[in-house]
GUVEX-499413 format. One line per field, with one value per residue (C-alpha): chain; z, x, y. Coordinates in Angstrom, 1 decimal. Layout:
N
cadena	(A / ...) $
Z	(Z / ...) $
X	(X / ...) $
Y	(Y / ...) $
***
This chain:
299
cadena	(A / A / A / A / A / A / A / A / A / A / A / A / A / A / A / A / A / A / A / A / A / A / A / A / A / A / A / A / A / A / A / A / A / A / A / A / A / A / A / A / A / A / A / A / A / A / A / A / A / A / A / A / A / A / A / A / A / A / A / A / A / A / A / A / A / A / A / A / A / A / A / A / A / A / A / A / A / A / A / A / A / A / A / A / A / A / A / A / A / A / A / A / A / A / A / A / A / A / A / A / A / A / A / A / A / A / A / A / A / A / A / A / A / A / A / A / A / A / A / A / A / A / A / A / A / A / A / A / A / A / A / A / A / A / A / A / A / A / A / A / A / A / A / A / A / A / A / A / A / A / A / A / A / A / A / A / A / A / A / A / A / A / A / A / A / A / A / A / A / A / A / A / A / A / A / A / A / A / A / A / A / A / A / A / A / A / A / A / A / A / A / A / A / A / A / A / A / A / A / A / A / A / A / A / A / A / A / A / A / A / A / A / A / A / A / A / A / A / A / A / A / A / A / A / A / A / A / A / A / A / A / A / A / A / A / A / A / A / A / A / A / A / A / A / A / A / A / A / A / A / A / A / A / A / A / A / A / A / A / A / A / A / A / A / A / A / A / A / A / A / A / A / A / A / A / A / A / A / A / A / A / A / A / A / A / A / A / A / A / A / A / A / A / A / A / A / A / A / A) $
Z	(0.0 / -1.0 / 1.0 / -1.6 / -0.9 / 2.8 / 2.3 / -0.2 / 2.2 / 5.2 / 3.1 / 1.7 / 5.2 / 6.5 / 3.6 / 3.1 / -0.6 / -3.3 / -5.3 / -2.3 / -1.4 / -5.0 / -4.9 / -1.7 / -2.8 / -6.4 / -7.8 / -10.3 / -8.9 / -10.7 / -9.1 / -5.6 / -6.4 / -7.6 / -4.4 / -2.1 / -4.3 / -3.8 / 0.0 / -0.2 / -2.3 / 0.1 / 3.2 / 1.4 / 2.8 / 1.6 / 3.4 / 2.1 / 1.9 / -1.1 / -0.2 / -2.4 / -1.6 / -0.7 / 1.2 / 4.8 / 6.3 / 6.8 / 10.1 / 8.6 / 7.3 / 10.8 / 12.1 / 9.4 / 9.7 / 13.0 / 11.6 / 8.4 / 10.3 / 12.1 / 8.8 / 7.3 / 10.3 / 10.8 / 7.2 / 7.6 / 10.7 / 8.9 / 6.1 / 8.7 / 10.5 / 7.2 / 6.3 / 9.8 / 9.4 / 6.0 / 7.2 / 10.7 / 12.3 / 15.3 / 15.6 / 17.1 / 20.0 / 19.1 / 22.0 / 22.4 / 25.0 / 25.8 / 25.1 / 28.7 / 29.1 / 26.1 / 28.0 / 31.6 / 31.7 / 28.4 / 27.4 / 30.6 / 30.1 / 26.5 / 27.5 / 30.2 / 27.8 / 25.0 / 27.6 / 28.8 / 25.3 / 22.9 / 20.2 / 20.0 / 19.3 / 20.0 / 17.9 / 19.6 / 18.7 / 20.6 / 20.9 / 23.4 / 25.6 / 23.8 / 20.5 / 22.0 / 23.4 / 19.9 / 18.4 / 21.0 / 20.1 / 16.4 / 16.9 / 15.9 / 19.3 / 21.7 / 24.8 / 25.7 / 28.5 / 29.0 / 31.7 / 33.0 / 32.2 / 32.0 / 30.7 / 31.8 / 30.0 / 28.4 / 29.9 / 27.7 / 28.9 / 26.0 / 27.7 / 30.9 / 32.9 / 35.3 / 37.5 / 37.3 / 39.3 / 40.3 / 38.6 / 40.1 / 38.0 / 38.9 / 38.1 / 35.6 / 35.6 / 33.9 / 35.8 / 36.9 / 38.2 / 41.8 / 42.7 / 41.0 / 44.2 / 47.5 / 49.4 / 50.5 / 48.2 / 46.2 / 46.8 / 43.3 / 44.3 / 44.0 / 40.3 / 40.1 / 38.0 / 35.5 / 31.9 / 31.5 / 28.5 / 27.8 / 25.2 / 25.5 / 27.0 / 29.7 / 31.1 / 30.9 / 32.9 / 35.7 / 35.8 / 36.0 / 38.9 / 40.8 / 40.3 / 41.4 / 44.7 / 45.1 / 44.6 / 41.1 / 37.5 / 35.4 / 32.5 / 29.7 / 26.9 / 25.1 / 23.5 / 22.5 / 20.1 / 22.5 / 25.7 / 24.1 / 22.8 / 26.2 / 28.0 / 25.3 / 25.9 / 29.7 / 29.0 / 26.8 / 29.8 / 28.1 / 30.4 / 33.3 / 33.1 / 34.8 / 33.5 / 34.6 / 36.7 / 34.1 / 31.7 / 34.1 / 32.8 / 29.5 / 31.1 / 30.1 / 32.7 / 32.1 / 33.4 / 37.1 / 38.5 / 41.7 / 43.4 / 44.5 / 48.0 / 46.5 / 43.2 / 40.6 / 39.8 / 37.2 / 37.2 / 34.7 / 33.4 / 31.2 / 29.0 / 26.7 / 25.3 / 27.9 / 25.6 / 23.5 / 20.2 / 19.8 / 22.0 / 25.1 / 27.1 / 25.7 / 26.6 / 30.2 / 30.3 / 29.0 / 31.6 / 34.3 / 33.0 / 33.2 / 36.8 / 37.7 / 36.1 / 37.7 / 41.2 / 39.9 / 38.5 / 41.8 / 43.8) $
X	(0.0 / 1.5 / 1.7 / -0.5 / -3.3 / -3.1 / -3.1 / -5.9 / -8.1 / -7.4 / -8.1 / -11.3 / -12.6 / -11.6 / -13.1 / -16.2 / -15.9 / -13.6 / -13.7 / -12.8 / -9.9 / -8.7 / -8.7 / -6.7 / -4.1 / -3.8 / -4.8 / -7.5 / -10.7 / -10.1 / -6.6 / -8.1 / -10.8 / -8.1 / -6.0 / -9.0 / -10.0 / -6.4 / -6.8 / -10.3 / -8.8 / -5.9 / -8.2 / -10.8 / -13.5 / -15.5 / -14.1 / -16.3 / -20.1 / -21.2 / -23.9 / -26.0 / -23.5 / -20.1 / -18.9 / -18.4 / -16.4 / -18.1 / -17.6 / -14.5 / -13.4 / -13.6 / -11.5 / -9.0 / -8.9 / -7.0 / -4.2 / -4.2 / -3.7 / -0.7 / 0.8 / 0.4 / 1.7 / 4.7 / 5.6 / 5.5 / 7.6 / 10.1 / 10.5 / 10.9 / 13.6 / 15.5 / 15.3 / 16.5 / 19.5 / 20.4 / 20.1 / 21.6 / 18.3 / 17.3 / 14.1 / 11.0 / 8.8 / 5.1 / 3.5 / -0.2 / -1.9 / -5.2 / -5.0 / -4.5 / -1.6 / 0.1 / 0.3 / 1.1 / 2.8 / 4.1 / 6.5 / 8.6 / 8.5 / 9.7 / 12.5 / 13.6 / 13.3 / 15.4 / 18.1 / 18.2 / 17.8 / 19.5 / 19.4 / 15.6 / 13.2 / 9.5 / 6.4 / 3.3 / -0.4 / -3.3 / -6.7 / -9.4 / -8.7 / -10.8 / -9.2 / -5.7 / -6.4 / -7.6 / -4.4 / -2.3 / -4.2 / -3.7 / 0.1 / 0.0 / 1.2 / 3.8 / 2.6 / -0.3 / -1.5 / -5.2 / -7.8 / -10.9 / -13.2 / -16.8 / -17.8 / -14.5 / -11.9 / -12.7 / -10.7 / -8.4 / -6.1 / -3.8 / -3.0 / -1.2 / -2.0 / 0.2 / -1.6 / 0.2 / -2.0 / -5.5 / -6.1 / -8.7 / -10.7 / -10.5 / -12.9 / -11.6 / -13.3 / -12.8 / -10.2 / -12.7 / -15.3 / -16.5 / -15.3 / -12.0 / -10.0 / -9.8 / -7.5 / -10.0 / -11.3 / -14.3 / -17.7 / -19.1 / -22.6 / -21.2 / -21.2 / -24.8 / -26.1 / -23.3 / -23.2 / -20.9 / -18.9 / -17.9 / -15.8 / -16.5 / -19.1 / -16.8 / -16.0 / -19.6 / -20.6 / -18.1 / -19.5 / -23.1 / -22.2 / -20.3 / -23.0 / -25.6 / -23.7 / -23.6 / -27.3 / -27.8 / -28.1 / -25.5 / -26.5 / -24.7 / -25.2 / -21.9 / -19.9 / -16.3 / -14.4 / -11.4 / -9.9 / -8.2 / -11.6 / -13.1 / -10.6 / -10.8 / -14.5 / -13.8 / -11.0 / -13.5 / -15.9 / -18.6 / -18.6 / -17.0 / -15.7 / -13.9 / -10.5 / -8.0 / -5.0 / -2.8 / -3.5 / -3.3 / 0.2 / -1.4 / -4.1 / -3.7 / -3.2 / -6.6 / -8.2 / -8.5 / -8.1 / -9.9 / -9.5 / -12.8 / -14.0 / -15.4 / -13.6 / -14.5 / -11.4 / -10.2 / -7.4 / -4.6 / -2.8 / 0.1 / -1.0 / 1.0 / 0.7 / 1.2 / 3.7 / 5.3 / 6.6 / 9.1 / 10.8 / 10.2 / 12.9 / 12.2 / 8.5 / 9.6 / 11.9 / 9.2 / 6.6 / 9.3 / 9.7 / 5.9 / 5.9 / 8.7 / 7.0 / 3.6 / 4.3 / 5.2 / 1.7 / 0.0 / 1.8) $
Y	(0.0 / 3.3 / 6.5 / 8.2 / 5.7 / 6.3 / 10.1 / 10.0 / 7.9 / 10.3 / 13.4 / 12.0 / 11.2 / 14.6 / 16.5 / 14.4 / 14.0 / 12.7 / 15.9 / 18.0 / 15.7 / 15.8 / 19.6 / 19.7 / 17.1 / 18.4 / 15.0 / 14.1 / 12.7 / 9.4 / 9.2 / 9.6 / 7.0 / 4.6 / 5.1 / 4.4 / 1.4 / 0.0 / 0.2 / -1.4 / -4.2 / -4.7 / -4.7 / -6.8 / -4.4 / -1.4 / 1.6 / 4.4 / 4.7 / 6.7 / 9.3 / 11.6 / 14.3 / 13.1 / 10.0 / 8.9 / 6.0 / 2.7 / 0.9 / -0.8 / 2.6 / 4.1 / 1.3 / 1.9 / 5.7 / 5.8 / 3.6 / 5.6 / 8.8 / 7.3 / 6.2 / 9.7 / 11.4 / 9.2 / 9.5 / 13.3 / 13.1 / 10.8 / 13.4 / 16.1 / 14.1 / 13.5 / 17.2 / 18.1 / 15.7 / 17.2 / 20.8 / 20.3 / 21.4 / 19.4 / 17.3 / 18.9 / 18.0 / 18.7 / 20.5 / 21.4 / 23.6 / 25.3 / 29.0 / 30.2 / 27.8 / 29.3 / 32.5 / 31.5 / 28.1 / 26.7 / 29.4 / 28.9 / 25.2 / 25.5 / 27.7 / 25.2 / 22.3 / 23.8 / 24.7 / 21.1 / 19.5 / 21.9 / 19.2 / 19.6 / 22.4 / 22.7 / 23.4 / 24.7 / 24.3 / 25.8 / 24.2 / 23.2 / 20.1 / 17.4 / 18.4 / 18.2 / 14.7 / 13.6 / 15.0 / 13.1 / 9.8 / 10.5 / 11.0 / 14.7 / 15.8 / 14.5 / 16.2 / 18.6 / 20.9 / 20.4 / 21.3 / 19.6 / 22.5 / 21.2 / 18.8 / 17.3 / 15.2 / 11.9 / 9.1 / 7.0 / 4.1 / 5.1 / 8.5 / 9.3 / 12.5 / 14.5 / 17.0 / 20.4 / 22.8 / 23.8 / 27.1 / 29.4 / 31.8 / 35.5 / 38.4 / 40.9 / 44.4 / 47.7 / 49.7 / 52.3 / 49.8 / 50.4 / 46.9 / 47.2 / 48.0 / 46.2 / 44.0 / 41.4 / 38.8 / 39.9 / 38.4 / 37.5 / 38.8 / 42.3 / 41.7 / 40.4 / 43.3 / 43.4 / 42.4 / 39.3 / 38.1 / 34.5 / 32.8 / 29.0 / 26.7 / 25.3 / 28.7 / 29.6 / 26.6 / 27.5 / 31.0 / 29.8 / 27.4 / 30.1 / 32.7 / 30.2 / 29.7 / 33.5 / 33.7 / 35.3 / 34.4 / 36.3 / 38.5 / 36.7 / 39.2 / 39.1 / 36.3 / 36.6 / 34.3 / 33.8 / 34.9 / 38.0 / 39.2 / 38.6 / 40.7 / 43.4 / 43.8 / 44.2 / 46.8 / 48.7 / 48.9 / 46.8 / 43.7 / 41.9 / 38.3 / 35.4 / 34.4 / 31.8 / 32.9 / 31.3 / 34.1 / 37.1 / 38.0 / 39.1 / 41.3 / 45.0 / 47.7 / 49.1 / 45.9 / 45.3 / 41.7 / 40.6 / 37.2 / 35.8 / 34.7 / 31.4 / 31.0 / 28.3 / 26.3 / 23.9 / 21.4 / 21.6 / 18.5 / 17.5 / 14.6 / 12.3 / 8.8 / 6.1 / 4.4 / 7.1 / 5.8 / 8.6 / 11.2 / 9.2 / 10.9 / 14.3 / 14.0 / 13.2 / 16.2 / 18.5 / 17.3 / 17.9 / 21.4 / 22.0 / 20.7 / 23.0 / 26.0 / 25.4 / 26.6 / 30.1 / 30.4 / 29.6 / 32.3) $
***
């Protein structure tokens, strides 16, 4: 079975049609169809179900897809390794992280890692926790920093987790807000009448739970695409919000931060494959760097 056949099959499954896969790969539709047919012949099974519009994997195709992704990914990594050897550039450790961790935790870990393992470099990809775990299982990442934001992390015996820290959420307010100053922790009920902004369902569920404990239902009237947009709306005086302590280093001066009397929290984990097929020692070194960096975030 050729690499082109594996790649064609994965791309067809991802794009949902043979024509779209052909456009992405620069092949003809007949060439993509032939490559998939080759796999079906070798597997002695029908891998794709033809629909009125597009295709989808059969049960056999779904079983095949995970292995096909690994083949495609490992071939790409092999080409990268050869290129690195020819150019003198070191191999890379593929790191993933939730957005807040790319601000407050991962940069310090990457710096420590490259100091200890100068032969390697790091690549970084940001995504939400379930996507990061899928990328680990597919072999696209070597290690990731994830959280148990609601609805929590799906368990997998193929992955190993290392608890890094329990990250509390803090209130962020416009700098001139009446509750912006104070040494004591803020009671969330003081913000019961404010407009709130949220950027993802997990954070929203933590806000609703915390507000419920404080005796009010938050006015969720704004939705931001990401944490940066969320903080920008607060800075503009249009809303208040909860943000993880992990990202407080990126909060602008015109935004006030108040720790809460009864803060919602989430746990932060380093996750990697239970039996890494590559970079086993380097994954361990990176996890150690994350563990060392975590206490500085909790101060």
